[in-house]
C-alpha positions in Angstrom: 97.6 84.4 124.1 96.4 83.3 120.7 95.0 86.8 120.1 98.4 88.4 120.8 100.1 85.9 118.6 97.7 86.6 115.8 98.1 90.3 116.1 101.9 90.0 116.2 101.8 87.8 113.1 99.5 90.3 111.3 101.9 93.1 112.2 104.9 91.1 110.8 103.0 90.3 107.6 102.2 94.0 107.1 105.8 95.0 107.7 107.1 92.5 105.2 104.6 93.7 102.7 105.8 97.3 103.2 109.4 96.2 102.9 108.6 94.5 99.6 106.9 97.6 98.2 109.9 99.7 97.9 109.5 101.8 94.7 105.8 101.1 94.6 103.2 103.6 95.8 100.9 102.6 98.6 98.4 105.2 97.5 95.6 104.3 95.1 93.9 106.9 92.9 91.0 106.7 90.5 90.6 108.2 88.0 94.0 109.4 87.1 92.8 112.1 84.7 90.0 114.7 85.0 88.9 116.6 81.9 86.8 119.7 82.0 85.2 121.6 79.1 84.7 125.3 78.9 81.0 124.6 79.7 82.0 122.8 82.9 84.1 125.8 83.9 81.3 128.3 83.0 78.7 126.3 85.0 81.1 125.9 88.0 81.0 122.1 87.7 83.4 120.0 89.8 84.8 116.6 89.1 86.0 114.0 91.7 88.6 111.4 92.1 89.2 109.0 95.0 92.4 108.4 97.1 93.1 105.5 99.4 95.8 103.4 101.1 96.4 100.2 99.1 97.7 98.4 102.2 95.1 97.1 104.6 95.5 98.4 108.2 98.2 101.0 107.1 97.0 104.4 108.0 98.5 107.0 105.6 98.4 110.8 106.0 97.8 112.2 102.5 98.6 115.6 101.2 97.5 117.1 97.9 99.2 120.0 96.1 98.7 121.8 92.8 101.1 124.6 91.6 98.4 126.2 89.4 96.2 128.7 91.2 93.3 128.0 88.7 92.9 124.5 90.1 90.9 124.3 93.4 91.4 121.0 95.3 89.4 120.0 98.3 90.4 118.6 100.7 94.1 119.1 100.6 94.9 116.7 103.4 93.4 113.7 105.2 94.1 110.3 106.6 93.1 107.1 104.9 93.4 103.4 105.8 92.7 100.6 103.4 90.7 100.3 100.2 87.4 100.5 102.1 88.3 104.0 103.2 88.4 105.8 99.8 88.3 109.6 100.2 86.6 111.6 97.5 88.5 114.7 96.4 86.7 117.5 94.6 88.4 119.6 91.8 87.0 122.8 90.4 88.5 125.2 87.8 88.6 128.9 88.3 86.6 130.7 85.6 89.6 133.0 84.9 90.9 130.3 82.6 88.2 131.1 80.1 90.2 134.2 79.2 93.2 132.1 78.3 94.4 132.1 74.6 95.3 128.4 75.0 92.9 125.8 73.7 94.0 123.1 76.2 95.3 123.8 79.7 96.9 121.0 81.8 98.0 120.8 85.4 99.0 118.1 87.8 97.7 117.5 91.3 100.6 115.9 93.3 99.6 113.4 95.9 102.0 112.4 98.6 101.7 110.5 101.9 103.4 109.1 104.9 102.5 106.1 107.1 101.4 107.3 110.5 103.3 104.7 112.5 106.7 106.2 111.8 107.3 103.9 108.9 108.6 105.7 105.9 107.0 104.3 102.8 106.7 105.5 99.2 103.4 107.1 98.9 103.0 109.3 95.9 100.8 109.6 92.8 99.5 112.2 90.4 96.2 113.2 88.9 96.3 115.1 85.6 93.7 117.9 85.2 92.9 119.0 81.7 90.7 121.9 80.5 89.6 121.8 76.9 88.6 125.3 75.9 88.1 124.4 72.3 84.4 123.6 72.7 84.7 119.8 72.7 81.8 118.3 74.8 83.9 115.5 76.4 84.0 115.8 80.1 84.6 113.6 83.2 87.3 111.3 84.5 89.2 108.6 82.8 91.9 106.1 83.7 
């Protein structure tokens, strides 16, 4: 009986948290920016970011999408539950961008999600991908 009451209480707490999170994303992402150099692209280097559900015990189905074909994202869909279940996402840049006349290219990976228990929650975020073709040696992620 105590166990059922505790589970019911926990469920009510989670639902009240979700109700109070309207307008806030329940998806955590770090870092929020990935910057590649031309050397990274030539060498086929990839960079990673992590995605997770910010609400304990809330399982979220996450989808990732990028409109630019020169950005390769893997995986593009998965489930995550809680901050202990951070999922690494790998990003690679197609070498065709090296032929671009632009010095800096920028794209956005759109991250969206939906709670799996039928509860609609705001679950969206973005990761900015930058490619510096000007020869600057800075690389890696940043917040």
